[in-house]
Backbone as CSV, one residue per row, in Angstrom:
resi,resn,N_x,N_y,N_z,CA_x,CA_y,CA_z,C_x,C_y,C_z
1,MET,-94.629,-48.410,3.621,-94.247,-47.252,4.456,-93.026,-46.558,3.868
2,ASN,-93.108,-45.230,3.754,-91.991,-44.476,3.194,-90.849,-44.419,4.196
3,LYS,-89.663,-44.827,3.768,-88.513,-44.852,4.659,-87.845,-43.490,4.790
4,TYR,-88.287,-42.510,4.036,-87.658,-41.206,4.034,-88.515,-40.197,4.785
5,ASN,-87.851,-39.347,5.523,-88.544,-38.287,6.231,-88.378,-36.996,5.429
6,LYS,-89.468,-36.453,4.927,-89.394,-35.298,4.041,-88.991,-34.022,4.782
7,LYS,-89.008,-34.061,6.119,-88.612,-32.878,6.871,-87.120,-32.606,6.740
8,THR,-86.346,-33.640,6.505,-84.900,-33.469,6.411,-84.508,-33.289,4.959
9,THR,-83.904,-32.176,4.620,-83.503,-31.907,3.249,-82.048,-31.473,3.234
10,VAL,-81.478,-31.402,2.030,-80.090,-30.967,1.899,-79.937,-29.486,2.234
11,TYR,-81.083,-28.746,2.418,-81.016,-27.322,2.712,-81.026,-27.035,4.206
12,ASN,-81.115,-28.072,5.034,-81.069,-27.891,6.476,-79.730,-27.255,6.853
13,PRO,-79.736,-26.055,7.457,-78.476,-25.343,7.737,-77.497,-26.142,8.585
14,SER,-78.006,-26.827,9.618,-77.103,-27.556,10.503,-76.425,-28.715,9.790
15,THR,-77.184,-29.445,8.970,-76.577,-30.571,8.254,-75.620,-30.081,7.178
16,MET,-75.911,-28.914,6.586,-74.996,-28.355,5.588,-73.653,-27.996,6.223
17,VAL,-73.702,-27.434,7.432,-72.467,-27.086,8.140,-71.683,-28.345,8.489
18,ILE,-72.392,-29.343,9.001,-71.732,-30.596,9.379,-71.137,-31.284,8.154
19,ASN,-71.879,-31.297,7.053,-71.371,-31.906,5.827,-70.148,-31.166,5.296
20,SER,-70.136,-29.844,5.469,-68.958,-29.066,5.063,-67.750,-29.438,5.915
21,LEU,-67.988,-29.660,7.202,-66.899,-30.102,8.082,-66.399,-31.480,7.664
22,PHE,-67.327,-32.359,7.296,-66.922,-33.690,6.829,-66.085,-33.590,5.558
23,THR,-66.444,-32.654,4.690,-65.653,-32.439,3.468,-64.228,-32.040,3.833
24,THR,-64.110,-31.122,4.775,-62.784,-30.669,5.222,-62.004,-31.811,5.853
25,PHE,-62.657,-32.562,6.744,-61.982,-33.681,7.410,-61.494,-34.706,6.391
26,THR,-62.338,-35.013,5.408,-61.971,-36.009,4.399,-60.749,-35.558,3.606
27,ILE,-60.743,-34.297,3.207,-59.596,-33.759,2.449,-58.327,-33.820,3.289
28,LEU,-58.430,-33.452,4.569,-57.258,-33.489,5.456,-56.739,-34.915,5.627
29,VAL,-57.670,-35.859,5.753,-57.270,-37.265,5.898,-56.568,-37.759,4.641
30,LEU,-57.087,-37.382,3.473,-56.471,-37.805,2.212,-55.122,-37.133,1.977
31,LEU,-54.944,-35.954,2.552,-53.661,-35.257,2.426,-52.624,-35.787,3.416
32,ALA,-53.070,-36.455,4.465,-52.172,-36.914,5.532,-51.000,-37.770,5.033
33,PRO,-51.230,-38.732,4.107,-50.108,-39.557,3.635,-48.980,-38.760,2.984
34,SER,-49.281,-37.556,2.520,-48.240,-36.724,1.918,-47.226,-36.259,2.960
35,PHE,-47.663,-36.275,4.230,-46.794,-35.812,5.314,-46.452,-36.925,6.302
36,LEU,-47.285,-37.978,6.312,-47.056,-39.094,7.233,-46.854,-40.369,6.425
37,PRO,-45.634,-40.880,6.338,-45.358,-42.110,5.575,-46.169,-43.291,6.103
38,LEU,-46.553,-44.190,5.187,-47.256,-45.435,5.509,-48.667,-45.203,6.054
39,ALA,-49.210,-43.995,5.845,-50.559,-43.700,6.337,-51.616,-43.847,5.247
40,ASP,-51.226,-44.321,4.077,-52.142,-44.350,2.925,-53.403,-45.166,3.184
41,LEU,-53.234,-46.435,3.569,-54.389,-47.315,3.741,-55.313,-46.797,4.835
42,THR,-54.737,-46.372,5.949,-55.538,-45.828,7.043,-56.328,-44.618,6.572
43,ALA,-55.696,-43.773,5.771,-56.368,-42.575,5.252,-57.560,-42.954,4.375
44,TYR,-57.381,-43.934,3.503,-58.475,-44.367,2.637,-59.636,-44.940,3.453
45,LEU,-59.300,-45.756,4.455,-60.334,-46.387,5.278,-61.151,-45.347,6.023
46,LEU,-60.470,-44.359,6.599,-61.167,-43.320,7.354,-61.960,-42.395,6.435
47,ALA,-61.338,-41.986,5.333,-61.992,-41.051,4.421,-63.272,-41.641,3.837
48,GLY,-63.272,-42.950,3.586,-64.433,-43.574,2.976,-65.679,-43.519,3.838
49,VAL,-65.505,-43.523,5.156,-66.653,-43.561,6.064,-67.441,-42.249,6.044
50,PHE,-66.780,-41.151,5.747,-67.467,-39.855,5.779,-68.599,-39.774,4.762
51,THR,-68.480,-40.512,3.663,-69.573,-40.529,2.678,-70.862,-41.017,3.318
52,SER,-70.752,-42.068,4.121,-71.940,-42.608,4.795,-72.468,-41.662,5.854
53,PHE,-71.574,-40.933,6.512,-72.030,-39.946,7.485,-72.923,-38.899,6.808
54,VAL,-72.524,-38.474,5.616,-73.311,-37.475,4.885,-74.639,-38.084,4.438
55,ILE,-74.614,-39.336,4.001,-75.862,-40.018,3.616,-76.813,-40.075,4.799
56,ILE,-76.280,-40.391,5.977,-77.097,-40.476,7.184,-77.686,-39.104,7.530
57,ASN,-76.885,-38.062,7.379,-77.326,-36.714,7.748,-78.359,-36.138,6.793
58,SER,-78.122,-36.300,5.480,-78.979,-35.577,4.535,-79.289,-36.316,3.250
59,GLY,-78.989,-37.615,3.208,-79.401,-38.403,2.057,-78.335,-38.539,0.976
60,PRO,-78.538,-39.476,0.043,-77.535,-39.774,-0.984,-77.289,-38.643,-1.981
61,LYS,-78.304,-37.823,-2.271,-78.098,-36.733,-3.236,-77.078,-35.730,-2.708
62,SER,-77.192,-35.405,-1.433,-76.227,-34.504,-0.824,-74.846,-35.154,-0.768
63,ALA,-74.822,-36.477,-0.573,-73.549,-37.199,-0.513,-72.829,-37.194,-1.871
64,ILE,-73.592,-37.172,-2.949,-72.988,-37.095,-4.284,-72.232,-35.771,-4.436
65,LEU,-72.854,-34.685,-3.996,-72.194,-33.381,-4.024,-70.944,-33.390,-3.157
66,PHE,-71.064,-34.003,-1.994,-69.922,-34.138,-1.074,-68.770,-34.883,-1.749
67,TYR,-69.089,-36.004,-2.385,-68.071,-36.850,-3.027,-67.304,-36.078,-4.104
68,PHE,-68.032,-35.407,-4.992,-67.365,-34.682,-6.081,-66.604,-33.457,-5.568
69,SER,-67.103,-32.839,-4.504,-66.381,-31.715,-3.907,-65.038,-32.178,-3.352
70,VAL,-65.053,-33.332,-2.666,-63.817,-33.887,-2.110,-62.833,-34.226,-3.224
71,ILE,-63.322,-34.865,-4.279,-62.455,-35.249,-5.393,-61.809,-34.019,-6.022
72,LEU,-62.609,-32.999,-6.298,-62.095,-31.796,-6.963,-61.079,-31.065,-6.094
73,LEU,-61.438,-30.811,-4.838,-60.554,-30.049,-3.954,-59.286,-30.821,-3.616
74,THR,-59.418,-32.123,-3.404,-58.240,-32.924,-3.087,-57.315,-33.010,-4.288
75,PHE,-57.892,-33.119,-5.486,-57.070,-33.178,-6.699,-56.243,-31.902,-6.859
76,ILE,-56.843,-30.785,-6.476,-56.126,-29.511,-6.566,-55.003,-29.437,-5.534
77,LEU,-55.262,-29.962,-4.340,-54.334,-29.776,-3.225,-53.282,-30.872,-3.084
78,ILE,-53.644,-32.111,-3.444,-52.745,-33.236,-3.172,-51.556,-33.239,-4.142
79,PRO,-50.345,-33.422,-3.641,-49.164,-33.435,-4.521,-49.139,-34.639,-5.464
80,ASN,-49.463,-35.815,-4.910,-49.435,-37.052,-5.700,-50.848,-37.381,-6.183
81,LYS,-51.175,-36.991,-7.398,-52.532,-37.166,-7.923,-52.921,-38.645,-8.020
82,ILE,-51.946,-39.508,-8.299,-52.235,-40.940,-8.474,-52.793,-41.546,-7.191
83,SER,-52.359,-41.036,-6.049,-52.808,-41.599,-4.769,-54.290,-41.359,-4.517
84,LEU,-54.919,-40.516,-5.333,-56.345,-40.258,-5.194,-57.197,-41.353,-5.837
85,ILE,-56.583,-42.187,-6.690,-57.336,-43.210,-7.436,-58.111,-44.166,-6.526
86,PRO,-57.499,-44.778,-5.496,-58.264,-45.709,-4.645,-59.479,-45.065,-3.992
87,TYR,-59.341,-43.809,-3.565,-60.491,-43.135,-2.960,-61.561,-42.859,-4.007
88,ALA,-61.142,-42.326,-5.147,-62.096,-41.940,-6.186,-62.862,-43.131,-6.748
89,LEU,-62.182,-44.281,-6.862,-62.792,-45.440,-7.531,-63.350,-46.500,-6.585
90,PHE,-63.062,-46.366,-5.293,-63.641,-47.356,-4.376,-64.077,-46.764,-3.042
91,PHE,-63.124,-46.324,-2.219,-63.443,-45.927,-0.852,-64.438,-44.778,-0.795
92,GLY,-64.326,-43.839,-1.722,-65.241,-42.713,-1.722,-66.659,-43.060,-2.113
93,ILE,-66.820,-44.120,-2.915,-68.163,-44.486,-3.379,-68.720,-45.716,-2.669
94,TYR,-67.914,-46.332,-1.783,-68.415,-47.530,-1.122,-69.608,-47.218,-0.224
95,GLY,-69.676,-46.001,0.311,-70.835,-45.632,1.117,-72.136,-45.736,0.329
96,PHE,-72.095,-45.372,-0.949,-73.276,-45.496,-1.806,-73.616,-46.966,-2.056
97,ILE,-72.576,-47.760,-2.311,-72.794,-49.193,-2.551,-73.421,-49.838,-1.327
98,LYS,-72.893,-49.524,-0.166,-73.417,-50.082,1.083,-74.854,-49.635,1.319
99,TYR,-75.092,-48.368,1.094,-76.428,-47.808,1.307,-77.480,-48.499,0.434
100,TYR,-77.232,-48.546,-0.879,-78.235,-49.101,-1.786,-78.335,-50.622,-1.693
101,SER,-77.227,-51.296,-1.438,-77.292,-52.761,-1.310,-78.079,-53.157,-0.073
102,GLU,-77.990,-52.347,0.991,-78.671,-52.695,2.230,-80.125,-52.237,2.262
103,LEU,-80.583,-51.599,1.184,-82.016,-51.367,1.056,-82.744,-52.683,0.846
104,ASN,-82.022,-53.651,0.287,-82.577,-54.997,0.106,-82.467,-55.748,1.428
105,LYS,-83.562,-56.327,1.895,-83.567,-56.994,3.191,-82.908,-58.367,3.154
106,ASN,-82.691,-58.895,1.957,-82.062,-60.211,1.828,-80.551,-60.067,2.001
107,ILE,-80.019,-60.647,3.077,-78.602,-60.467,3.380,-77.702,-61.108,2.330
108,ILE,-78.183,-62.162,1.676,-77.400,-62.807,0.616,-77.245,-61.860,-0.567
109,VAL,-78.334,-61.185,-0.925,-78.280,-60.204,-2.011,-77.363,-59.052,-1.644
110,GLN,-77.449,-58.611,-0.399,-76.597,-57.518,0.074,-75.126,-57.838,-0.155
111,TYR,-74.698,-58.998,0.341,-73.275,-59.345,0.234,-72.877,-59.702,-1.194
112,ALA,-73.821,-60.220,-1.964,-73.521,-60.495,-3.372,-73.220,-59.197,-4.113
113,VAL,-74.023,-58.167,-3.853,-73.812,-56.859,-4.488,-72.502,-56.239,-4.004
114,LYS,-72.246,-56.322,-2.713,-71.022,-55.732,-2.144,-69.770,-56.402,-2.711
115,ILE,-69.763,-57.729,-2.707,-68.585,-58.458,-3.190,-68.385,-58.237,-4.687
116,ALA,-69.480,-58.274,-5.439,-69.382,-58.032,-6.881,-68.843,-56.635,-7.161
117,SER,-69.311,-55.662,-6.400,-68.829,-54.292,-6.562,-67.351,-54.196,-6.215
118,TYR,-66.960,-54.869,-5.141,-65.546,-54.855,-4.747,-64.671,-55.460,-5.843
119,VAL,-65.093,-56.591,-6.378,-64.313,-57.274,-7.415,-64.142,-56.367,-8.635
120,VAL,-65.233,-55.791,-9.100,-65.174,-54.944,-10.302,-64.315,-53.708,-10.055
121,LEU,-64.583,-53.002,-8.965,-63.879,-51.741,-8.710,-62.405,-51.959,-8.391
122,SER,-62.090,-53.026,-7.655,-60.687,-53.296,-7.342,-59.901,-53.673,-8.593
123,LEU,-60.542,-54.386,-9.516,-59.878,-54.714,-10.785,-59.628,-53.451,-11.611
124,VAL,-60.571,-52.527,-11.574,-60.383,-51.258,-12.276,-59.204,-50.493,-11.677
125,ILE,-59.132,-50.468,-10.342,-58.023,-49.782,-9.667,-56.695,-50.438,-10.017
126,LEU,-56.663,-51.763,-9.984,-55.431,-52.484,-10.331,-55.007,-52.198,-11.769
127,PHE,-55.991,-52.107,-12.651,-55.685,-51.805,-14.048,-55.015,-50.432,-14.166
128,PHE,-55.589,-49.437,-13.496,-55.019,-48.090,-13.540,-53.618,-48.065,-12.937
129,LEU,-53.457,-48.718,-11.795,-52.150,-48.712,-11.137,-51.107,-49.446,-11.968
130,LYS,-51.508,-50.563,-12.560,-50.573,-51.331,-13.393,-50.186,-50.542,-14.645
131,THR,-51.151,-49.833,-15.193,-50.894,-49.039,-16.395,-49.987,-47.846,-16.103
132,ILE,-50.175,-47.252,-14.912,-49.465,-46.013,-14.609,-48.118,-46.250,-13.922
133,ILE,-48.103,-47.081,-12.862,-46.871,-47.193,-12.069,-46.333,-48.617,-11.905
134,LEU,-47.099,-49.620,-12.301,-46.641,-50.997,-12.084,-46.392,-51.743,-13.384
135,GLN,-46.200,-51.016,-14.469,-46.056,-51.667,-15.775,-44.808,-52.537,-15.886
136,ASN,-43.803,-52.256,-15.064,-42.552,-53.025,-15.130,-42.511,-54.195,-14.159
137,TYR,-43.581,-54.343,-13.362,-43.617,-55.428,-12.387,-44.329,-56.640,-12.988
138,LYS,-43.796,-57.826,-12.659,-44.420,-59.069,-13.101,-44.832,-59.881,-11.879
139,PHE,-46.051,-60.376,-11.895,-46.580,-61.134,-10.768,-46.943,-62.543,-11.220
140,GLU,-46.666,-63.526,-10.359,-47.079,-64.894,-10.654,-48.595,-64.995,-10.511
141,THR,-49.203,-65.689,-11.452,-50.661,-65.761,-11.484,-51.237,-66.363,-10.213
142,LEU,-50.645,-67.468,-9.740,-51.155,-68.139,-8.547,-51.035,-67.238,-7.326
143,THR,-49.892,-66.611,-7.181,-49.677,-65.724,-6.035,-50.657,-64.567,-6.050
144,LEU,-50.831,-63.972,-7.217,-51.749,-62.848,-7.347,-53.184,-63.264,-7.054
145,THR,-53.557,-64.466,-7.502,-54.913,-64.974,-7.256,-55.168,-65.183,-5.772
146,LEU,-54.187,-65.778,-5.080,-54.337,-66.024,-3.645,-54.435,-64.717,-2.864
147,ILE,-53.618,-63.766,-3.246,-53.658,-62.454,-2.589,-55.008,-61.785,-2.814
148,TYR,-55.511,-61.932,-4.033,-56.780,-61.295,-4.370,-57.931,-61.932,-3.592
149,LEU,-57.924,-63.256,-3.472,-58.971,-63.941,-2.706,-58.906,-63.551,-1.232
150,ALA,-57.683,-63.425,-0.718,-57.523,-62.995,0.672,-58.044,-61.577,0.859
151,SER,-57.876,-60.750,-0.170,-58.329,-59.364,-0.070,-59.853,-59.277,0.040
152,ILE,-60.561,-60.263,-0.513,-62.021,-60.282,-0.397,-62.431,-60.500,1.058
153,LEU,-61.706,-61.365,1.749,-61.984,-61.589,3.168,-61.693,-60.324,3.980
154,ILE,-60.616,-59.649,3.628,-60.273,-58.393,4.301,-61.357,-57.348,4.031
155,PHE,-61.876,-57.349,2.806,-62.950,-56.423,2.463,-64.186,-56.676,3.326
156,LEU,-64.534,-57.941,3.550,-65.691,-58.273,4.386,-65.472,-57.815,5.822
157,LEU,-64.237,-57.922,6.295,-63.904,-57.412,7.627,-64.059,-55.887,7.653
158,TYR,-63.617,-55.250,6.585,-63.758,-53.798,6.468,-65.228,-53.396,6.517
159,ASP,-66.082,-54.139,5.827,-67.511,-53.832,5.830,-68.093,-53.967,7.238
160,PHE,-67.654,-54.978,7.964,-68.134,-55.182,9.342,-67.717,-54.006,10.235
161,ILE,-66.445,-53.612,10.156,-65.947,-52.496,10.961,-66.662,-51.200,10.561
162,TYR,-66.851,-51.041,9.262,-67.575,-49.877,8.716,-68.957,-49.776,9.362
163,THR,-69.657,-50.904,9.432,-70.991,-50.949,10.027,-70.959,-50.531,11.488
164,GLN,-69.973,-51.023,12.231,-69.875,-50.681,13.647,-69.636,-49.179,13.832
165,ILE,-68.836,-48.591,12.957,-68.582,-47.150,13.017,-69.868,-46.368,12.765
166,LEU,-70.681,-46.837,11.805,-71.945,-46.159,11.510,-72.908,-46.267,12.690
167,ILE,-72.930,-47.418,13.337,-73.788,-47.598,14.510,-73.406,-46.594,15.598
168,ILE,-72.107,-46.475,15.857,-71.631,-45.537,16.876,-71.995,-44.100,16.497
169,TYR,-71.820,-43.776,15.212,-72.131,-42.413,14.766,-73.612,-42.108,14.955
170,ILE,-74.476,-43.032,14.559,-75.918,-42.821,14.657,-76.351,-42.684,16.120
171,GLN,-75.777,-43.508,16.984,-76.176,-43.505,18.388,-75.603,-42.326,19.173
172,LYS,-74.396,-41.881,18.805,-73.702,-40.893,19.627,-73.578,-39.505,19.005
173,PHE,-73.484,-39.435,17.668,-73.098,-38.164,17.048,-74.074,-37.615,16.020
174,LYS,-75.054,-38.392,15.590,-75.984,-37.886,14.578,-76.703,-36.652,15.101
175,PRO,-76.816,-35.600,14.286,-77.488,-34.375,14.743,-78.861,-34.671,15.343
176,LYS,-79.132,-34.076,16.496,-80.373,-34.360,17.218,-81.604,-33.877,16.468
177,ASN,-81.448,-32.811,15.661,-82.595,-32.282,14.928,-82.840,-33.008,13.615
178,ASN,-82.080,-34.082,13.398,-82.235,-34.856,12.169,-82.901,-36.180,12.527
179,ASP,-84.226,-36.269,12.263,-84.960,-37.479,12.632,-85.236,-38.360,11.426
180,LYS,-84.412,-38.202,10.396,-84.596,-38.996,9.169,-84.278,-40.459,9.429
181,PRO,-85.190,-41.384,9.087,-84.897,-42.803,9.247,-83.701,-43.234,8.408
182,ILE,-82.919,-44.125,8.925,-81.721,-44.581,8.240,-82.003,-45.886,7.515
183,ASN,-81.566,-45.980,6.273,-81.807,-47.182,5.493,-80.696,-48.218,5.626
184,PHE,-79.560,-47.827,6.229,-78.496,-48.803,6.421,-79.012,-49.929,7.309
185,ASN,-78.850,-51.149,6.856,-79.252,-52.308,7.640,-78.121,-52.616,8.616
186,LEU,-78.027,-51.825,9.669,-76.842,-51.872,10.515,-76.799,-53.109,11.395
187,SER,-77.759,-53.282,12.229,-77.760,-54.470,13.082,-79.055,-54.535,13.866
188,LYS,-79.409,-55.717,14.327,-80.599,-55.879,15.149,-80.438,-55.129,16.459
189,LYS,-79.206,-55.076,16.945,-78.934,-54.389,18.202,-79.272,-52.919,18.090
190,GLU,-78.849,-52.297,16.995,-79.084,-50.864,16.818,-80.567,-50.578,16.669
191,LYS,-81.261,-51.454,15.922,-82.692,-51.254,15.719,-83.459,-51.440,17.022
192,SER,-83.105,-52.453,17.804,-83.793,-52.726,19.050,-83.598,-51.595,20.046
193,GLN,-82.423,-50.980,20.035,-82.160,-49.857,20.921,-83.010,-48.654,20.532
194,ASP,-83.193,-48.437,19.226,-84.061,-47.340,18.764,-85.485,-47.548,19.219
195,GLU,-85.989,-48.799,19.116,-87.343,-49.118,19.523,-87.512,-48.916,21.027
196,GLU,-86.493,-49.309,21.781,-86.550,-49.141,23.232,-86.593,-47.677,23.616
197,ASN,-85.827,-46.836,22.884,-85.819,-45.397,23.162,-87.172,-44.773,22.861
198,ARG,-87.853,-45.275,21.816,-89.167,-44.731,21.468,-90.181,-45.013,22.581
199,HIS,-90.112,-46.239,23.141,-91.037,-46.634,24.193,-90.813,-45.818,25.460
200,ASN,-89.517,-45.457,25.678,-89.201,-44.686,26.883,-89.574,-43.214,26.694
């Protein structure tokens, strides 16, 4: 059975407007730390979810356009270009990783792909940050290893919260004229509620 509904395309006017709003919201969220101290992590966490919203609305191809639009416009507007690295190399693309990993019904494979992606991308981010702004800092190997292992657990918590946000979006805010099936393996609860609504 085809999981995609061909009626929903990236040319749907309503989804294009909504995706444009998501682009604006994402840029504003990424710009927030420039004016609000200590808001960096929160901004990355929130901005990353919008990629999945676009995937839900109009598919991954439209989300790719969304991602590059956000990167380009934010790079032009943001004062601190380096602060864009975590979004560009992880948070902005995690929606794609989640989407494609959850096409596989095997939950072990799903989390293996997610964790492997996190490990690779976070190491790339650390490399860039160490090369650019942390070159004079020295870290103990054991301490750094423990922190890194703890960060994997935090990442899994982030994925869980991310999923709950997507469930809420699909149930409460997804455009009514968009009947495209969602490939995110969100939860049995969300699926059972959809089935119940169909019967009613």
